[in-house]
N, C-alpha and C positions, 0 to 999 in steps of 0.2 A: 530901589529894586536891584537885586544882585544879578549880574550878568554871568552866564556860564563861561568858565575859562577852563580849558582842558590842560594846558601845560603848566607844570609846577617848576619853578626855577629853584636853584640851590638856596638862594636867598630866602625864598618863600618857605622852604623846608626848614631852614635855620631859624627863621622867625617863629614858625610853628613850634619847633622843639624848645626854643628858649622860653616861649610863653607858657607852654604846657609844664615845663620843669619848674618855672617860677610859681605857677599856680599850685602845683603839687607841694612844693617846698613850703609855701605860705599857708597850706591847709585848705586851699580852695579845691574846686573840682575840675576835672579835665573838660567837662562840658562848658564851664565858664571860660576856660582858656580857648576852647574852640570858637565860642561866640566872639571873644575879643579879637582873635586872629581873623575870623571871618569879616569883622568890621574893618580891620586894617587892610585886608587883601581884597575886599569886595567879593567875598565868597560866602557861601552858606556855612553855617556851623556844621552841618552834616557832611559837607565836602571836606572840611578841615578834619573832622573826626575820622572820616574814612581814610584820608591821606595819612593821618597819624598812625592809625592801626594797621594799615596795609603796607606802608613803606617806611615811614620815619622812625617809628617806635623801635624797630629792630636795631637801628644804628645807635640808639641812645639808651639801650637796656641798662648799662652800668650807671649812667648818669641818672636814669629814672629811679633805680634802686637807691642811689645816694640821696636823691631828693626826698624819697619816702623816709629814709632814715633821719634826714634833717627835719622833716615835718614831725616825725615822732618825737625827736629830741625837743623841738620847739613846743609841742603840745605839753610835754612833761614839765618843761621849765615854766610855762604859763600856769600850769596847775599848781606849781609850787609858789607862784606869785613872784617869780624872778623875771625881770625883763629879758626878753630873748635877744641875744646877740649871736649871730651865726659864728660858730667856731670854725677853725680850719678843719677841713674834712679829714677826720682821723682814719676813716675806713678806706681812703684813697691811697694806694701805694704806687710806687714808681712802675711796677709791673702793670697796674691798671692803665696808667698813662701810656706806657709803651704799647700795650694791647690796643688801646683806642687809636693811637697813631698808626699802628700797623693796619688797623681796620680801614683807616682813611686811604692807605696805599692800596688796599684790596679794592676799594671803591674806584680808585683811578684805573686799576687794571681791568675792573669790570666795565668801566666806561670805554676803555680801549677795545676790549673784546666785543662790546656791543657795537661799536663803530665798525669793526672788522666784519662782524656778522651782517650788519646792515649793508655794507658794500657788497659782500658776497651775495646777499639776497637780491640786491639790485641787478647784479650780473646774471644770476640764475633766472631772474624774471625776464631779462632781455633775451637770454637763450630760449626760454620757454616761448616767448612771443614769436621768435624766429621759427621755432619748430612748429608752432600752431599755424603760422602763416604758410609754411612749406606744406604742412599736412592739408590745408585747405586747397592749395594749388594741385597737389597730388590727387585729392578727391575729385576735383573738377576734371582733371585729365583722365582719371579712371572712368568717370561717368561718360565723358565724351567718347572714349575708346569703346565702352560697352554699347553706346548708341550706334557707333559705326559697325561693330560686329553684328548687332541685331539686324541692321539694315542689310548687311552682306548675307546673313543667314536667310533673310526673307527673299532676297534676289535668287539665291541658290535654290530655295524651295520652289519658287515660281518657275525657274528654268527646268527643274526636275518634273514638274507637273506637265509641262508642255512637251517634253521630249519623251518618246516611247521608252519603255523600260527595256534595258539591254539584259539578255540572259546569257549565262555561261554554262558550259558543261565540262566535266572533268574527263580528260583523256586517260588512256590506260597507263601512261607513264607519269601521271599526276599533274600534268599541266592543265591550266584552264584554257578553254577554247570558246570563242564567241559564237553563239548560235545565230545563224542567218535569220533575218527578220522576214 
């Protein structure tokens, strides 16, 4: 029984790529390659297929097209009855190799960027936790203050009910004067 494994290492990706490219080159199917890699890595063939199509394939597009050319060349030579011997890759140029190696540099820079973003994310998460904690304290303080104000309002209302109402009248010069009770 295959056990679920979430993390893929670079070695796993490399084994997957090498196996798929070999199967394509030899005229086999990618599904057979996924089953072979799945057995080696103790993963399902579906997991291997998903990883190939979602992540690894883009890194090996040129190698995949070369493997397909070699498969085509192999099938032609077999049809002609000639024993297949892989020739030096005629379609591979120095520019292709340089482009591939520059792609590897891009992968390294993407890994560094990913690590930087992960660190920044952790820092932002810590800040968010502090702000949420502060917000909870402020909310509790606000609720306490509102309870105190409501109690004070009730006391003032009770005192007003017990005391007789005071009345005022306006004098001729515009000042208020308390009317005798």
